[in-house]
Backbone as CSV, one residue per row, in Angstrom:
resi,resn,N_x,N_y,N_z,CA_x,CA_y,CA_z,C_x,C_y,C_z
1,MET,20.011,20.641,-34.771,20.989,20.860,-33.703,20.809,19.776,-32.636
2,SER,21.892,19.082,-32.311,21.820,18.003,-31.338,21.693,18.552,-29.924
3,ALA,20.986,17.761,-29.090,20.780,18.181,-27.703,22.085,18.088,-26.927
4,PRO,22.312,18.985,-25.941,23.547,18.930,-25.136,23.644,17.605,-24.389
5,GLN,24.850,17.099,-24.282,25.094,15.841,-23.596,25.884,16.079,-22.321
6,ILE,25.578,15.251,-21.309,26.176,15.418,-19.990,26.659,14.056,-19.519
7,THR,27.737,14.048,-18.767,28.286,12.815,-18.210,27.728,12.592,-16.812
8,CYS,27.170,11.408,-16.587,26.648,11.064,-15.262,27.816,10.880,-14.301
9,ALA,27.726,11.529,-13.146,28.826,11.476,-12.176,28.920,10.124,-11.488
10,LEU,27.850,9.315,-11.521,27.871,8.023,-10.848,28.278,6.882,-11.779
11,SER,27.630,6.815,-12.940,27.904,5.705,-13.858,28.925,6.036,-14.934
12,GLY,29.177,7.322,-15.150,30.100,7.711,-16.210,29.493,7.682,-17.596
13,ARG,28.195,7.381,-17.686,27.534,7.354,-18.986,27.284,8.765,-19.490
14,ILE,27.235,8.885,-20.812,26.914,10.158,-21.443,25.440,10.138,-21.814
15,VAL,24.687,11.055,-21.245,23.243,11.124,-21.471,22.883,12.530,-21.926
16,ARG,21.660,12.655,-22.407,21.175,13.972,-22.796,20.887,14.825,-21.560
17,GLU,20.851,16.104,-21.766,20.640,17.011,-20.638,19.278,16.784,-19.992
18,LYS,18.250,16.418,-20.799,16.920,16.181,-20.261,16.853,14.887,-19.464
19,GLN,17.828,13.998,-19.654,17.842,12.714,-18.966,18.732,12.719,-17.728
20,ALA,19.145,13.894,-17.285,20.004,14.016,-16.112,19.440,15.058,-15.159
21,VAL,19.783,14.905,-13.891,19.311,15.813,-12.843,20.524,16.402,-12.141
22,PRO,20.590,17.711,-12.000,21.731,18.302,-11.285,21.677,17.980,-9.797
23,CYS,22.811,17.749,-9.219,22.868,17.418,-7.794,22.407,18.589,-6.921
24,ALA,22.488,19.795,-7.449,22.117,20.966,-6.663,20.630,20.994,-6.332
25,VAL,19.790,20.332,-7.146,18.346,20.369,-6.910,17.877,19.178,-6.082
26,LEU,18.766,18.253,-5.761,18.386,17.104,-4.937,18.215,17.523,-3.483
27,ARG,17.423,16.759,-2.773,17.241,17.017,-1.344,18.579,16.875,-0.618
28,PRO,18.832,17.724,0.359,20.115,17.625,1.075,20.342,16.258,1.706
29,SER,19.281,15.659,2.271,19.451,14.352,2.900,19.770,13.282,1.868
30,LEU,19.129,13.357,0.698,19.408,12.382,-0.353,20.810,12.583,-0.914
31,LEU,21.207,13.829,-1.098,22.553,14.103,-1.594,23.611,13.670,-0.586
32,GLN,23.324,13.836,0.686,24.253,13.368,1.724,24.370,11.848,1.703
33,PHE,23.253,11.149,1.458,23.290,9.689,1.356,24.126,9.255,0.152
34,ILE,23.992,9.961,-0.957,24.784,9.625,-2.151,26.272,9.842,-1.883
35,ARG,26.594,10.888,-1.162,28.001,11.200,-0.902,28.645,10.223,0.073
36,LYS,27.825,9.440,0.785,28.428,8.413,1.640,29.154,7.370,0.814
37,LYS,28.584,7.026,-0.337,29.205,6.034,-1.213,30.043,6.667,-2.316
38,HIS,29.744,7.905,-2.623,30.476,8.606,-3.689,30.898,9.982,-3.165
39,PRO,31.965,10.042,-2.396,32.381,11.326,-1.805,32.777,12.370,-2.836
40,GLN,33.083,11.948,-4.062,33.554,12.892,-5.065,32.421,13.710,-5.690
41,ILE,31.169,13.372,-5.375,30.035,14.069,-5.973,29.999,15.516,-5.487
42,GLN,29.817,16.442,-6.407,29.715,17.861,-6.086,28.367,18.397,-6.550
43,ASP,28.034,19.602,-6.080,26.737,20.192,-6.419,26.597,20.470,-7.907
44,LYS,27.696,20.704,-8.588,27.639,21.026,-10.010,27.529,19.785,-10.896
45,ASP,27.679,18.602,-10.326,27.610,17.362,-11.103,26.165,17.009,-11.438
46,PHE,26.024,16.054,-12.358,24.710,15.581,-12.796,24.612,14.069,-12.586
47,ILE,23.375,13.607,-12.354,23.099,12.184,-12.175,22.011,11.788,-13.159
48,ALA,22.192,10.643,-13.815,21.208,10.160,-14.776,19.864,9.916,-14.085
49,SER,18.785,10.291,-14.750,17.457,10.199,-14.145,17.049,8.756,-13.861
50,ASP,17.495,7.809,-14.696,17.089,6.420,-14.496,17.753,5.783,-13.274
51,LEU,18.776,6.440,-12.709,19.429,5.919,-11.509,18.767,6.392,-10.226
52,LEU,17.998,7.468,-10.314,17.420,8.056,-9.103,16.421,7.151,-8.384
53,PRO,15.521,6.415,-9.084,14.600,5.531,-8.335,15.318,4.511,-7.466
54,GLY,16.379,3.891,-7.994,17.137,2.932,-7.192,17.838,3.586,-6.024
55,ILE,18.362,4.800,-6.244,19.036,5.522,-5.165,18.040,5.918,-4.081
56,LYS,16.858,6.388,-4.488,15.840,6.765,-3.516,15.359,5.555,-2.718
57,ALA,15.216,4.406,-3.391,14.803,3.196,-2.686,15.857,2.775,-1.670
58,ALA,17.133,2.859,-2.048,18.198,2.528,-1.100,18.224,3.521,0.062
59,TYR,17.945,4.773,-0.228,17.903,5.796,0.831,16.755,5.524,1.806
60,VAL,15.585,5.156,1.262,14.434,4.842,2.119,14.728,3.616,2.973
61,GLU,15.355,2.603,2.382,15.690,1.396,3.141,16.663,1.719,4.275
62,ASP,17.634,2.558,3.996,18.594,2.945,5.036,17.907,3.745,6.141
63,ALA,16.982,4.637,5.755,16.265,5.435,6.758,15.359,4.557,7.618
64,LEU,14.688,3.586,6.994,13.820,2.687,7.754,14.634,1.800,8.685
65,ASN,15.809,1.388,8.249,16.681,0.593,9.120,17.056,1.364,10.377
66,GLU,17.300,2.645,10.227,17.675,3.461,11.384,16.483,3.732,12.295
67,GLU,15.271,3.847,11.714,14.107,4.245,12.509,13.409,3.059,13.180
68,ILE,13.194,1.973,12.424,12.413,0.856,12.969,13.246,-0.397,13.169
69,GLY,14.506,-0.369,12.821,15.356,-1.535,13.023,15.228,-2.530,11.888
70,GLU,14.871,-3.765,12.213,14.805,-4.815,11.194,13.634,-4.563,10.239
71,ILE,13.899,-4.698,8.952,12.890,-4.477,7.922,12.207,-5.799,7.586
72,THR,10.868,-5.806,7.601,10.110,-6.992,7.247,9.781,-6.976,5.753
73,HIS,9.064,-8.022,5.326,8.695,-8.102,3.910,7.720,-6.995,3.520
74,LEU,6.969,-6.454,4.490,6.041,-5.374,4.181,6.791,-4.112,3.777
75,GLU,7.826,-3.756,4.572,8.620,-2.586,4.221,9.371,-2.789,2.901
76,ARG,9.807,-4.014,2.652,10.523,-4.283,1.397,9.576,-4.152,0.200
77,ASP,8.320,-4.531,0.375,7.348,-4.337,-0.698,7.159,-2.852,-0.998
78,VAL,7.120,-2.035,0.048,6.982,-0.594,-0.146,8.212,-0.032,-0.855
79,ILE,9.392,-0.468,-0.443,10.628,0.003,-1.076,10.659,-0.395,-2.542
80,GLU,10.239,-1.629,-2.836,10.226,-2.092,-4.229,9.207,-1.306,-5.050
81,SER,8.073,-0.963,-4.454,7.079,-0.168,-5.180,7.601,1.239,-5.470
82,LEU,8.394,1.791,-4.550,9.013,3.088,-4.812,10.039,2.986,-5.931
83,ARG,10.748,1.864,-5.975,11.761,1.685,-7.015,11.118,1.504,-8.386
84,GLN,10.013,0.758,-8.431,9.368,0.457,-9.705,8.214,1.406,-10.041
85,HIS,7.924,2.358,-9.145,6.796,3.287,-9.335,5.487,2.509,-9.515
86,GLU,5.268,1.500,-8.674,4.078,0.675,-8.760,3.053,1.104,-7.714
87,ILE,1.803,0.680,-7.950,0.704,0.950,-7.016,0.566,-0.225,-6.064
88,ILE,0.485,0.066,-4.778,0.395,-0.997,-3.773,-1.029,-1.498,-3.618
89,SER,-1.985,-0.598,-3.576,-3.370,-0.987,-3.311,-3.912,-1.834,-4.462
90,SER,-4.818,-2.741,-4.129,-5.429,-3.623,-5.113,-6.935,-3.639,-4.908
91,SER,-7.652,-4.028,-5.945,-9.108,-4.060,-5.892,-9.581,-5.261,-5.075
92,PRO,-10.659,-5.105,-4.277,-11.179,-6.262,-3.535,-11.625,-7.399,-4.443
93,ALA,-12.017,-7.081,-5.683,-12.450,-8.119,-6.610,-11.325,-9.090,-6.944
94,GLU,-10.078,-8.609,-6.911,-8.955,-9.485,-7.209,-8.826,-10.586,-6.164
95,HIS,-9.094,-10.255,-4.887,-9.019,-11.274,-3.834,-10.190,-12.247,-3.925
96,GLU,-11.357,-11.743,-4.318,-12.516,-12.625,-4.416,-12.351,-13.619,-5.568
97,ASP,-11.765,-13.185,-6.678,-11.604,-14.074,-7.827,-10.583,-15.170,-7.560
98,SER,-9.733,-14.996,-6.578,-8.710,-16.000,-6.295,-9.228,-17.142,-5.435
99,ARG,-10.498,-17.101,-5.017,-11.057,-18.159,-4.193,-11.274,-19.431,-5.007
100,THR,-11.093,-20.562,-4.353,-11.381,-21.835,-4.994,-12.882,-22.119,-4.929
101,ARG,-13.294,-23.190,-5.595,-14.718,-23.535,-5.591,-15.195,-23.903,-4.184
102,GLY,-14.351,-24.655,-3.450,-14.723,-25.010,-2.090,-14.810,-23.806,-1.173
103,GLU,-13.930,-22.829,-1.362,-13.967,-21.622,-0.534,-15.201,-20.791,-0.848
104,ARG,-15.556,-20.705,-2.126,-16.789,-19.986,-2.481,-18.010,-20.675,-1.870
105,LEU,-18.019,-22.012,-1.901,-19.157,-22.753,-1.338,-19.254,-22.554,0.169
106,SER,-18.107,-22.602,0.863,-18.129,-22.407,2.317,-18.568,-20.998,2.674
107,ASP,-18.125,-19.996,1.907,-18.569,-18.624,2.167,-20.065,-18.476,1.937
108,ARG,-20.551,-19.138,0.890,-21.986,-19.041,0.590,-22.814,-19.723,1.670
109,LEU,-22.386,-20.907,2.122,-23.119,-21.618,3.167,-23.088,-20.846,4.484
110,ALA,-21.918,-20.267,4.812,-21.832,-19.478,6.041,-22.710,-18.240,5.965
111,GLU,-22.768,-17.630,4.784,-23.635,-16.466,4.608,-25.108,-16.845,4.722
112,LEU,-25.442,-18.003,4.156,-26.834,-18.459,4.245,-27.199,-18.868,5.673
113,GLY,-26.287,-19.570,6.377,-26.587,-20.024,7.734,-26.688,-18.898,8.740
114,GLY,-26.139,-17.747,8.442,-26.210,-16.613,9.364,-27.218,-15.567,8.946
115,SER,-28.256,-15.969,8.250,-29.254,-15.012,7.773,-30.622,-15.329,8.376
116,TRP,-31.502,-14.331,8.375,-32.863,-14.520,8.865,-33.649,-15.454,7.954
117,SER,-33.298,-15.496,6.686,-33.992,-16.400,5.759,-33.809,-17.856,6.190
118,PHE,-32.571,-18.191,6.591,-32.314,-19.553,7.038,-33.069,-19.851,8.339
119,ILE,-33.062,-18.896,9.265,-33.737,-19.111,10.555,-35.241,-19.296,10.351
120,ILE,-35.842,-18.427,9.554,-37.289,-18.524,9.334,-37.632,-19.799,8.563
121,GLY,-36.832,-20.094,7.540,-37.111,-21.296,6.755,-36.950,-22.571,7.569
122,PHE,-35.890,-22.632,8.371,-35.668,-23.842,9.165,-36.700,-23.969,10.272
123,ALA,-37.113,-22.859,10.859,-38.179,-22.914,11.873,-39.484,-23.391,11.257
124,SER,-39.778,-22.943,10.042,-40.990,-23.411,9.356,-40.912,-24.903,9.080
125,PHE,-39.700,-25.374,8.677,-39.528,-26.809,8.429,-39.764,-27.619,9.710
126,LEU,-39.272,-27.161,10.844,-39.461,-27.870,12.110,-40.937,-27.926,12.505
127,ILE,-41.625,-26.807,12.314,-43.054,-26.783,12.666,-43.842,-27.752,11.788
128,LEU,-43.541,-27.759,10.482,-44.233,-28.674,9.583,-43.906,-30.125,9.907
129,TRP,-42.638,-30.380,10.229,-42.236,-31.752,10.554,-42.983,-32.260,11.794
130,VAL,-43.031,-31.416,12.819,-43.749,-31.807,14.043,-45.236,-31.981,13.768
131,PHE,-45.802,-31.105,12.971,-47.239,-31.183,12.676,-47.592,-32.472,11.938
132,PHE,-46.843,-32.779,10.879,-47.167,-33.967,10.080,-46.898,-35.271,10.839
133,ASN,-46.006,-35.226,11.821,-45.718,-36.441,12.568,-46.567,-36.585,13.827
134,THR,-47.428,-35.624,14.117,-48.300,-35.713,15.286,-49.777,-35.648,14.906
135,MET,-50.120,-34.911,13.870,-51.512,-34.685,13.514,-51.915,-35.367,12.216
136,ALA,-51.032,-35.320,11.208,-51.439,-35.809,9.879,-51.492,-37.325,9.828
137,TRP,-50.436,-37.999,10.294,-50.365,-39.461,10.238,-50.412,-40.015,11.663
138,ILE,-51.619,-40.003,12.232,-51.751,-40.443,13.619,-51.543,-41.942,13.741
139,ALA,-52.005,-42.682,12.710,-51.920,-44.140,12.803,-50.474,-44.628,12.811
140,GLN,-49.703,-44.205,11.830,-48.313,-44.669,11.727,-47.430,-43.533,11.210
141,PRO,-47.050,-42.584,12.084,-46.206,-41.468,11.644,-44.784,-41.949,11.338
142,PRO,-44.110,-41.367,10.336,-42.745,-41.792,9.993,-41.716,-41.465,11.081
143,ASP,-41.948,-40.394,11.851,-41.004,-40.032,12.916,-41.805,-39.617,14.143
144,PRO,-42.317,-40.579,14.893,-43.171,-40.233,16.038,-42.373,-39.561,17.147
145,TYR,-43.154,-39.002,18.075,-42.534,-38.381,19.264,-41.704,-39.422,19.996
146,PRO,-40.472,-39.072,20.423,-39.808,-37.747,20.532,-38.975,-37.337,19.315
147,PHE,-39.360,-37.723,18.113,-38.742,-37.263,16.875,-37.246,-37.587,16.836
148,ILE,-36.914,-38.849,16.903,-35.512,-39.292,16.919,-34.824,-38.985,15.590
149,PHE,-35.554,-39.237,14.488,-34.947,-38.974,13.178,-34.683,-37.477,12.980
150,LEU,-35.578,-36.643,13.501,-35.378,-35.193,13.413,-34.139,-34.774,14.205
151,ASN,-33.967,-35.365,15.405,-32.770,-35.060,16.199,-31.492,-35.496,15.474
152,LEU,-31.575,-36.648,14.774,-30.425,-37.109,14.010,-30.082,-36.125,12.888
153,MET,-31.083,-35.642,12.186,-30.842,-34.675,11.102,-30.254,-33.375,11.648
154,LEU,-30.803,-32.904,12.781,-30.288,-31.677,13.385,-28.834,-31.851,13.812
155,SER,-28.491,-33.002,14.365,-27.108,-33.251,14.783,-26.174,-33.280,13.576
156,CYS,-26.627,-33.901,12.483,-25.798,-33.945,11.267,-25.617,-32.547,10.674
157,ILE,-26.685,-31.778,10.643,-26.582,-30.413,10.114,-25.625,-29.582,10.966
158,ALA,-25.737,-29.689,12.295,-24.849,-28.935,13.179,-23.402,-29.381,13.019
159,ALA,-23.194,-30.722,12.842,-21.836,-31.229,12.684,-21.207,-30.752,11.382
160,ILE,-22.012,-30.595,10.343,-21.488,-30.118,9.059,-21.361,-28.601,9.046
161,GLN,-22.329,-27.915,9.643,-22.361,-26.451,9.596,-21.227,-25.830,10.389
162,ALA,-20.865,-26.441,11.532,-19.821,-25.855,12.383,-18.472,-25.747,11.662
163,PRO,-17.926,-26.807,11.056,-16.643,-26.637,10.364,-16.725,-25.723,9.149
164,VAL,-17.903,-25.700,8.469,-18.058,-24.784,7.330,-17.963,-23.343,7.798
165,ILE,-18.629,-23.033,8.911,-18.564,-21.669,9.456,-17.148,-21.341,9.917
166,MET,-16.453,-22.314,10.525,-15.078,-22.079,10.956,-14.155,-21.832,9.763
167,MET,-14.373,-22.563,8.662,-13.590,-22.321,7.445,-13.802,-20.903,6.943
168,SER,-15.032,-20.464,6.927,-15.335,-19.111,6.473,-14.737,-18.067,7.412
169,GLN,-14.787,-18.321,8.718,-14.201,-17.388,9.680,-12.689,-17.312,9.530
170,ASN,-12.062,-18.467,9.270,-10.613,-18.453,9.051,-10.258,-17.652,7.806
171,ARG,-11.070,-17.800,6.757,-10.824,-17.015,5.546,-11.044,-15.532,5.811
172,GLN,-12.046,-15.204,6.613,-12.296,-13.804,6.942,-11.141,-13.228,7.745
173,SER,-10.594,-14.017,8.679,-9.434,-13.559,9.452,-8.227,-13.333,8.546
174,ALA,-8.036,-14.242,7.572,-6.926,-14.075,6.628,-7.127,-12.831,5.768
175,ARG,-8.369,-12.580,5.345,-8.647,-11.374,4.557,-8.418,-10.115,5.384
176,ASP,-8.859,-10.134,6.643,-8.647,-8.968,7.508,-7.165,-8.712,7.727
177,ARG,-6.395,-9.782,7.919,-4.957,-9.621,8.103,-4.299,-9.077,6.835
178,GLN,-4.749,-9.557,5.677,-4.199,-9.064,4.417,-4.559,-7.601,4.196
179,HIS,-5.797,-7.238,4.517,-6.202,-5.835,4.378,-5.412,-4.942,5.328
180,ALA,-5.157,-5.433,6.543,-4.371,-4.645,7.494,-2.941,-4.443,6.983
181,GLU,-2.352,-5.477,6.388,-1.007,-5.344,5.829,-0.990,-4.363,4.664
182,GLU,-2.018,-4.421,3.811,-2.079,-3.484,2.697,-2.264,-2.050,3.193
183,ASP,-3.108,-1.867,4.207,-3.287,-0.531,4.777,-1.975,-0.005,5.354
184,TYR,-1.228,-0.889,6.021,0.059,-0.477,6.593,1.027,-0.057,5.497
185,LYS,1.081,-0.839,4.408,2.001,-0.511,3.319,1.597,0.790,2.634
186,ILE,0.287,0.975,2.449,-0.187,2.221,1.819,0.127,3.425,2.698
187,ASN,-0.133,3.292,4.012,0.154,4.395,4.929,1.649,4.690,5.006
188,LEU,2.466,3.633,5.004,3.917,3.828,5.053,4.412,4.527,3.796
189,LYS,3.918,4.088,2.639,4.341,4.735,1.394,3.871,6.183,1.338
190,ALA,2.635,6.435,1.780,2.128,7.808,1.800,2.956,8.679,2.735
191,GLU,3.324,8.134,3.895,4.146,8.899,4.838,5.519,9.221,4.246
192,LEU,6.110,8.245,3.554,7.413,8.485,2.931,7.306,9.524,1.813
193,GLU,6.237,9.432,1.016,6.061,10.398,-0.068,5.816,11.801,0.484
194,ILE,5.013,11.892,1.557,4.754,13.206,2.157,6.029,13.777,2.749
195,ARG,6.818,12.934,3.408,8.097,13.395,3.937,9.015,13.878,2.821
196,HIS,8.996,13.147,1.704,9.802,13.549,0.555,9.350,14.906,0.029
197,LEU,8.026,15.109,-0.054,7.512,16.390,-0.539,7.862,17.527,0.408
198,HIS,7.777,17.279,1.723,8.127,18.323,2.680,9.598,18.710,2.558
199,GLU,10.466,17.707,2.458,11.883,18.006,2.311,12.153,18.729,0.991
200,LYS,11.440,18.309,-0.064,11.614,18.955,-1.357,11.151,20.404,-1.310
201,MET,10.012,20.651,-0.672,9.515,22.022,-0.561,10.455,22.882,0.269
202,ASP,10.953,22.338,1.377,11.907,23.102,2.192,13.165,23.434,1.403
203,HIS,13.629,22.431,0.622,14.826,22.677,-0.177,14.569,23.730,-1.252
204,LEU,13.403,23.642,-1.906,13.083,24.630,-2.940,12.926,26.030,-2.350
205,LEU,12.278,26.121,-1.180,12.129,27.432,-0.545,13.479,28.009,-0.149
206,GLN,14.345,27.166,0.372,15.680,27.631,0.741,16.463,28.076,-0.493
207,HIS,16.381,27.270,-1.556,17.077,27.632,-2.790,16.505,28.913,-3.384
208,HIS,15.168,29.053,-3.314,14.527,30.255,-3.829,14.926,31.474,-3.010
209,SER,15.031,31.303,-1.694,15.448,32.428,-0.845,16.875,32.851,-1.168
210,GLN,17.742,31.879,-1.402,19.118,32.219,-1.779,19.168,32.955,-3.108
211,ARG,18.348,32.526,-4.064,18.318,33.222,-5.353,17.795,34.640,-5.196
212,LEU,16.791,34.830,-4.341,16.273,36.177,-4.110,17.331,37.074,-3.465
213,LEU,18.092,36.495,-2.525,19.154,37.271,-1.898,20.223,37.653,-2.914
214,GLU,20.549,36.722,-3.812,21.538,37.034,-4.846,21.036,38.139,-5.774
215,ILE,19.756,38.036,-6.168,19.185,39.072,-7.040,19.150,40.415,-6.322
216,GLN,18.791,40.391,-5.044,18.763,41.625,-4.272,20.153,42.234,-4.150
217,GLN,21.151,41.368,-3.967,22.517,41.866,-3.884,22.959,42.488,-5.204
218,ILE,22.584,41.865,-6.325,22.928,42.419,-7.642,22.235,43.756,-7.848
219,GLN,20.964,43.829,-7.478,20.251,45.099,-7.616,20.874,46.192,-6.748
220,THR,21.308,45.820,-5.555,21.958,46.800,-4.677,23.272,47.292,-5.285
221,ASP,24.034,46.364,-5.855,25.298,46.769,-6.492,25.052,47.669,-7.687
222,LEU,24.029,47.359,-8.495,23.719,48.213,-9.639,23.266,49.602,-9.191
223,LEU,22.475,49.645,-8.121,22.019,50.936,-7.604,23.186,51.769,-7.099
224,ARG,24.128,51.103,-6.455,25.314,51.821,-5.984,26.137,52.362,-7.142
225,GLN,26.242,51.554,-8.200,26.986,52.017,-9.371,26.315,53.211,-10.012
226,LEU,24.965,53.187,-10.097,24.236,54.325,-10.673,24.398,55.578,-9.819
227,ILE,24.348,55.396,-8.499,24.522,56.562,-7.622,25.934,57.121,-7.755
228,GLN,26.929,56.223,-7.890,28.332,56.660,-8.015,28.533,57.418,-9.336
229,LYS,27.898,56.920,-10.426,28.023,57.625,-11.705,27.334,58.979,-11.659
230,GLY,26.188,59.027,-10.946,25.487,60.315,-10.843,26.323,61.361,-10.085
231,ARG,27.055,60.907,-9.087,27.902,61.844,-8.351,29.109,62.320,-9.177
232,ASP,29.612,61.389,-10.000,30.754,61.756,-10.851,30.325,62.720,-11.953
């Protein structure tokens, strides 16, 4: 036995009953948005399921336009993820793997230069350098006091270390900005989904209450009929 077929009220396509959604179960706000472009839609009509993601994305875009005004690329990414049912969040490892060799080297040098290991090691090197140039080779030290060659090395290290640290800080600022944008998109999508669930629950409760009232009315009518027959 073939499955029942239904005509989509929007596209006019003939689809199976399982591939269509009745307009009566849609959220009132979403159904009102659909009726702005398709006034002929009625509660008894059906809409193909594959059209709903695009309609919901257009509805979200229209709602965001009214609430926040101009939509940026962040909101458009959220809308596209709703349309494609994609996940916005990404693993931190994906951002780390995208670094170039120079960026990895600058991060490593900045990490090393800001550690106690570097401070202790470099302090030990300075003490040894001063010792060997004052005590070990008294006759002809390679870098006698006031240690001009040592000052030259320190100046070169500082000149190289400063831009490396700035490169790493700039990358950290870019990562923080990217993480903040991802957090915003995740929070926005979660807020939209929660709002959708609240509206859906309210609609289901209202529909359920109407069905209960109808059942109660039918039971009351049957009880009246039984009482009337008993009197007759």
